[in-house]
N, C-alpha and C positions, 0 to 999 in steps of 0.2 A: 533418461535424458542426459544426465551428466556424463555417462559413459560415452554416448555419442559425441557430446561436446568435446570430451578429452581426445577422442580419436580425430575429430576434425581439427582441433588445435594442433595436434602433433603434425598433421599434414601441413598446416599453415606455417609452423615453425621450420619445417624442412624446405618449404618452397619460397618463403620470402621473409625478410626482416621487418620488424615493426617500423612504421613510418609515421610522420606527422599526418594528421587527418583534418581536413577542412571540408565543410559542406556549405553550400549556399542554397538559397530558396529556389534556385533554378537547377539544382543537381538532380540526376536521375540514377544515381548509383544503386546497385543491387544490395540487399541486406547481406551483410557478412555473417552468415549463420554460425560459422565456427566460433567467431568472436562473441556473437550474441549468446550462443549456447553456454559459453563460459561465464559471461557477465550475469546471466539470470540466476546463477547458483547463489549469489548473495541475496537476491530477492527471496529465494526459498528460506534462507536463514532468518531473515527479518520476520517472516510470517511464523516460522516454526517457533522461535523464541517468544514472540509477542503473545501467541495463543497459549503457549505452555505456561505463561505467567499465571493463567487462571487455575492451573493445577497447583502451583506453588502457594497461592493465597490460603486455601484451607489447611495445607500442610503446615505452613508457618504459624497460622492462627492457633492451631492445636499445640504445636511443639513449643511455641514461645508464650502461650497463654495471652494472646492479644485480643484487643477489642476489634470490632469489625472495621472501625475507622483506621486503626493502626495497621491492620492486615492490608488495607488498600494502599499503603505506602509502597507496596510492590509495583503497582501500576504507576503511581505518582513518580517514583524514582526513575522508572524506565522511560516514560514519555517526556518528563522534564529534561532528561539527558539529551534529547534531540535538540531542544531549544538551547541548552547550555553549550552543546557541541557546536551549534551554528554560530553562537556569539563568540566562542573561542576561535572559530575559523575566521570570522570577519576581523577579530582583533589581531590574530597572527598575520593575516594578509596585510593589514595596515602597517604593522610593525616592521615587516620585511620589505615594504614598499612595492608590493605586487601581489597578485592572486596566488594563494598557496598552492593550488593544484597546477597552475601554470609553472610554478617553480619546481615542484617535485614530480609532476606527471600524474596522469589520471589513474593508470593501473597501479602505480606506486602508492597513490592515495588510497585506493581500495585495499591493497595489500597491508598498508599501515593500519587502516581501520579494522581489518580482520585481526591483526596482532593485538591492537588495543582491546578488542572484544574478548580475545583469548585470555588476556591478563585478567579481565573481569571474571571469567569463568574459573580461573585458578583460585580466586578468593573463596570459592565455595568450599574448598577443601579445609582450610583453617577455620572458616566460619562454622562448618558442620562439626568439626572436632571440638570447638570451644563453645558451641551452641550460641553463637553471636548473631542476633538478628540485624544489628547495625552493619556488621561486616557482610552479611548476605545482601542487604539493600545496597551497600557500596559496590558489591560485585555486579549487581544488575545495572546500577547506574553507569559503571565503566563499560559494560557491554553495550548499553545504549549510546554512550559517547562514540564508541567505535562504529556503531551502525549509522550515526549521524554523518560522519565523514564518508562512509561508504555510499550513503544516499546522495550526498552532494555531488559525488563523482559519477555514480552509476546512472542516475536519471538522465543527465545530459548525454552520456554515452549511448544509452538506449535509443535516444532520438537520432543521433548522428551516425550510428552504425547502419547506414542504408539511406534510402531516399527520405528526406525530411517530411515529405507528404504523408508517409506512413509511420512517422515517428510516434504519434499517439497510439497507433495500433500495436507497435512494438512495446510501448509502455503497458498497454492492456495485457499483452501476452506475458510480460514480466510480472504484472500484477496477478495474473492467473497462476503463475508458479508460486508467487507469494502466498496466495490463498490455498494452494495445495499444501503448503507448509502449515497454514493455520488449521487445515483439516486433519492432517496426520500427526502434527506436533503433539497436541495433548494426548493422543492415543499412545504414541511411543513413549513419551515421558511418564505418563501414567503407568504404563506397563513396567518401565524401568524402576520407578519408585515403589509401586505397590505389588508388582509381580503379576498383576492381572488388570486388564482394562476395565473390569467391572468391580474392582476392589473398593472398599470403603476407605476414604482418606484418613479416618481416625486411627487406622492401624499402622500408618506410615511413620517411620522414624526419621528424624532430621538427618541422620547419618546416610540414609538412602538417597538423599538429594544430590550428594556430591558426585557420585559416579556418572550419571548421565551428563552432567554439566562439564565434567572433566573430559569426557568423550567428545562433547560438543566443542570444547576448547581445542582439542587435538585436531578436530576437523577444520576449525578456523585456521590453524597454523598450516595445515596441508594445503588448503585452498589458497592461502596467502602466498605460499611458495609457488604454486602453480600459476597464480596471477602474475607474479613477478617475471616469470619466464614465458608467459603467453604472448601472443601477437596482438592482444588488445591495444588500441592506440594509447600511447602515453602522452601524446600532445594533440591538442586541437588548436589550430592556428586561428584563434579568435580575432587577432588583429587583422588578418587577411579577410576573415569573415566579416568583420566590421566594415571594411572598405567595400566588400561585395554588397553588403546590405545597404550601404549608403548609396552606391551606384544604382541598385535596383529600386529602392524606395524613394530616393531623393531626400531622405531624412538623415541629418548628420548625427553621428554618434554623440550621445550626451555624456556629461561628466559623471553621472551617477545612475545606477540601475533604477533608483527610486524616482527618477525624473520621467520614467515611462509609466503612463497611467495603467497599461495592461498589467504591469507588475504589482504595483501597490494595491490595485483592486483585486488582483489574483491572490495576493497574500491574505486578504480578508476572505476570499473564496476558499482557500485551503483551510483556513481556520474554521469556518462554518461547515465545510464539507466533512472534515475529520470529526468535527463536533457532532453533526447529525448522524454520521455513520456509527460512532461509538455509543452515543447516548440512546439511540433507538434500541440497540441490543442490551445495553446495561440496565435499562429500565423495564425491559420486557419480563424478566422473572417476577418483579413486584406486581406488574399488571396481571399476569397469569395467576399468581398466587392469591391476590386480594380480590380480583374481579371474577375469576373463573373457578377459584377454589382448587386449582391444580397443585398438588404437593411438589415441593422443591425437587425431590429426586426424579420427578418425571419431566422436568423442564429442560434439562441438559440437551436432549436431541433437537429441541426447537431452536436453541441458541446455536447449535451446530449447523442447522439448516440455514440460519441467517448468514453465518460466515461462509458457508458453502455457496450461498446465492451470489456472493461477490465473485467467487471462482467461476460460477456458471456464466455470469455476465462478462467477465474479463476474457474467458476462453472464447466466447462468441465474438467479442469486439476485436480480437486479435486475428481473426480469419483473413482479413484483408491484407495483412502483412506478408502473406505467402505468395502473392502474385498469381492467384488462380484466375481461370477464365470466369466470366460473369456467371454463366450457367452453373459451373462447378461450385463457385463461391456461394451461390444461393442455397444449393443443396447442403453444403458443409455447414452453413450458418444455421440450418435447422437441426443437423445431427449433433454438432459439437456441444450445444447446451445440455442436451440429454445425456451425452457421454459424461459430462461433468456432474450432472444430477445422479447418474448411476454410481459415480465415485462416492458421492455422499451416502447413498443407500448402502453400498458395500461396506464402507467404513463403519456405519452405524449398526449394520447387521453383525459385523465382527464384534462390535461393542455390546452385542446382545440387546439392542433396543428394538422395539416394535416399529418396523418401517412401513407397515401397511397404511398407517394414518397419514403418511406423507405423499402417497401416490397422487392425490388430487392436486398437489402443488405443480404437477406437470402441466396443468392447464394455465396456471399463473405465468409460467415461463413463456408461454406464447405471447403475452403482452410485451415482455422484454425483447423477444425476437422481432416483433413488429416495430418497436422503437428503434432497434438497431438498424433495420432495413430503411426506415424513414430518414435516419440520420445521414445515410450514404457516406459514412465514415468521416464526415466533416466534424471537427472537434467542437466548433461553436454550436452547430445545429444539434449535435448529440448532447451537449451540456444542457441546452435549452429543453429538448424533448425529455431527457431523463430526469431533469430537475422538476419539470411539470408532473411527470408520472410519479415521482417520489412524493411530491406534495399531495397529489391525489390519493396515493396509497395511505398516507398518514391520516388524511381526512376521512377516508373510508373506515380506517381502524378506530378513529375517534367517534364515529357516528353509528357503528354497528356493535354487535355483541358476539360472544361465543367464539368459535374457531374461525369465523369469517374475519373478525377483527384481528385475531392472532396472525393469520396468514397474510393479512393486509400489512401489518407491521413488519413481518418477516420479509415481505417482498421488497421493502425499502433496500435490502441488501442487493437485490437485482439492479435497482436503479442508481445505487451509489457506486456500482461496480466499475464504471468507466469514467467517473468524474475526476479522479486524480489525474490520469493522463490528459484529459481534455483541458483541465485548468492549467496544468503544468505546461502543455504545449502552447496554449494561448499566452500565458504569462511571460514566457521567455522568448517569444517570437520577435525577431528583429533586434535583439539586445546585443548581438555581437560579442565584443570583449567583456561585456558585463554579465554574460550568461552564468558564470560560476558564482558571482556575488548574488545574482538573482536566485540561483538554486539554493544557496545557503539560507537566504531570507525566507524562501518558501518552506524549506524543511523546518525552520524555526517555528512556523505557525502550526505544526502538528500538535502543539500544546492545546489547541482548541478542543481536542478529544476529551481532555480532563475538565476544562472550564465549562463547555456547553453541557456536558453530562451533569456537572454539579448544578448548573442553572436549572436544568429540567428537573433534577431531583428536588430543588428548592421549591419550585412552583407546583410540584406534585403533591405537596401537603394538602390534606383534606380541607384545611382552612383557606386555601387559595384556589387551585384548579382541580386537584385530585389527579391521580396517576394517569387516567385515560386521557383527560383533556390537556395534560402537561405536554403532550406531543405537539401542541401548537408551536412550541419552541422549534421543533424540527421543520414545521411548515414554513416558518419565517426564514430559517436557514435556506431552504430550497428556493424561496422567492428571491432571496439575494442572488443565489447561483443562477437563476433564470435571468435576472437583471444583468449579471456579469456576462453571460453568454451574448446578450444583445449588445451591450456597451462595448465589450472587447472587440467584437466583430467590427463595429463602427470605427473604433480607435485604430485598429490594425489596417483597415482599408485606407484610413488617412495616411498611414505610413507605407502604403503600397503592398501590404500583405493581405491577399484575398483568398481565403480557403475555399470559397465557392469555385473560383477558377482553378485552384490547385487540385481539387478533387474530381472535377468533371472529366478529366482525361483518364481516369481510373483504369480498371482492368477490362 
């Protein structure tokens, strides 16, 4: 995919110069696939590194003789960096008297974020040589800071590179690339560190960690250079967009992004969405071990299927972005999820796992396909349907036993798959010049992944709810997301933004 994107970008560079980019809710421009193909490369990196952190945790625990809590600082440092990065972004924007990305440019912002992440990977070299765990953690924190800036810039760009009506579908496609990174990242990093995808982490040396991350840092630098000279829009004329939004909706632009209800409610939605997505997976090993008696070494493929489920859902939700005829789109919508499922099976077969136990999951995917078709690519409707299905899946998991409950919990990945683009699209709709500020505030709420996971872990104590019934925390998260879907639709209609109208004219 990246080779194709590079070729398309070369053509773009030869045929036209970068220009300011402005989109309104009445725009019908075609998706600029050359630019979009380049943009989604950073989405791949985010998934690759985030999932690879799970490989680092047991390596660091063994090498530095850490407790389980201390080893989890790998995840804490990485995800807290998103929040810190967003706070820094807002602070710098205020200090310079204007939005930072509007000052330096969007593609420049992504390139700068890649360079910051590259600096973080460079710290792995002295950290490995000196066996310094704090320096390793600092390196991951800096990588996360760079990713924060990249996300603040890349998510709005994914929406505006093409018709805004299909913006959430492009975000789903980008998310699918992200989850492809989560699928192969651990495999490649494990091979680089251990020399075999099935090797035991106990034989890994801390010295072996530095090489893959130095290679990753070099990749960051190369992509940063390419971004700098690409035709990706460096400017989005949000002032002009603000005027257009006002003329269309009749709502004057407000002084702060937080004055828009769709945003501050969307911030809570992002917090609980990331929370339920992460906590469902992070508590699954304990449930399978304590309630089903499945040994830890056999649980990894199930966790892999959970994250692959997000890829399955996002690949499916992105079909509408290609502008296919209705009949063709229906066929492709059935084929694409099983292509993604096949990727999961192939990857795990390479990792020498027994994949025959997962064939039945193909039937569960049908429920996700049905939800996608019922949503008709409307972000508010999709958020409502998938939140309801996610809550139902958790309830089934809580009230059943055996592999039925396991696959019910895993299927939450399918129903979480499209929630990020739906929430993001609804939260920034009609914000005009406040879009960048809103994006940074939404990115800040990724910290919910850690807090909600901790909360579910707390109530999972046998003295409170127990591990199986602790998933009620996730049900509550989904109920809020369903509420947000209904409430945001009402709020946006009051501002003149109606996604029912926007999507009825489809393909």
